[in-house]
C-alpha positions as CSV (number, residue, x, y, z in Angstrom):
1,M,-2.9,10.7,-4.0
2,V,-1.7,8.7,-1.0
3,G,-3.2,7.7,2.3
4,D,-7.0,7.4,2.9
5,A,-7.8,9.4,-0.2
6,G,-5.7,7.2,-2.5
7,Y,-6.3,3.8,-1.1
8,C,-9.7,3.9,0.6
9,P,-8.9,1.7,3.6
10,S,-11.8,1.0,5.9
11,P,-11.6,2.4,9.4
12,L,-11.9,-1.3,10.4
13,S,-8.5,-2.0,8.8
14,G,-6.6,0.5,10.9
15,Q,-4.1,0.8,8.1
16,G,-4.6,4.3,6.8
17,T,-1.4,5.8,8.2
18,S,0.6,2.8,7.2
19,L,-0.7,3.0,3.6
20,A,0.0,6.7,3.5
21,L,3.6,6.4,4.7
22,V,4.4,3.4,2.5
23,G,2.7,5.0,-0.5
24,A,4.7,8.2,-0.1
25,C,7.9,6.2,0.2
26,V,7.2,4.0,-2.9
27,L,6.1,7.0,-4.9
28,A,9.3,9.0,-4.1
29,D,11.4,6.0,-4.9
30,E,9.8,5.5,-8.3
31,L,9.9,9.1,-9.2
32,G,13.6,9.3,-8.2
33,K,14.7,6.5,-10.6
34,R,16.5,7.8,-13.6
35,D,15.5,5.2,-16.1
36,G,14.4,7.6,-18.9
37,G,10.8,6.6,-18.6
38,G,9.7,9.9,-16.9
39,H,6.8,10.3,-14.6
40,A,4.4,8.2,-16.6
41,A,6.6,5.2,-16.2
42,A,7.2,6.0,-12.5
43,F,3.4,6.1,-11.9
44,A,3.0,2.7,-13.6
45,R,5.7,1.1,-11.5
46,Y,4.2,2.7,-8.4
47,E,0.8,1.2,-9.1
48,T,2.3,-2.2,-9.9
49,R,4.2,-2.2,-6.5
50,M,1.4,-0.7,-4.4
51,R,-1.7,-2.5,-5.7
52,P,-1.0,-5.9,-4.1
53,Y,0.0,-4.2,-0.8
54,V,-3.2,-2.1,-0.8
55,A,-5.4,-5.2,-1.5
56,L,-3.9,-7.0,1.4
57,N,-4.5,-4.1,3.7
58,Q,-8.1,-3.5,2.5
59,A,-8.8,-7.2,3.1
60,I,-8.2,-6.8,6.8
61,A,-11.5,-4.8,7.1
62,H,-13.5,-7.7,5.8
63,E,-12.0,-10.0,8.3
64,N,-12.2,-7.4,11.1
65,A,-16.0,-6.9,10.5
66,S,-16.7,-10.0,12.6
67,G,-13.9,-9.7,15.1
68,N,-10.2,-9.1,15.1
69,P,-8.3,-10.1,12.0
70,S,-6.0,-13.1,12.2
71,E,-2.4,-12.7,13.0
72,E,-1.6,-14.3,9.6
73,S,-3.6,-11.6,7.8
74,M,-1.8,-8.8,9.8
75,E,1.6,-10.3,9.0
76,K,0.8,-10.6,5.3
77,A,-0.4,-6.9,5.2
78,K,2.6,-5.7,7.2
79,N,5.1,-7.5,5.1
80,G,3.3,-7.3,1.8
81,I,5.8,-4.9,0.1
82,A,9.5,-4.4,-0.2
83,L,10.6,-0.8,0.3
84,D,14.1,-1.3,-1.1
85,G,12.9,-0.9,-4.7
């Protein structure tokens, strides 16, 4: 699962589409690696890469509940993952 169903971002985070696109890209990248580990290994790598990024994006909602999130939080969330594998 990717997007809202996979990562449960709050509407206050405004990050559902970003998470969906990044998640799909990371999943495709990991599944495309020919390391002999198969899909189980790819799913484990996917979770390892995505979990910190998702946490940063979910945290925006807590900050946004009382107003706009800080620019620092937004930058951390936007730049919280490398897509080059």
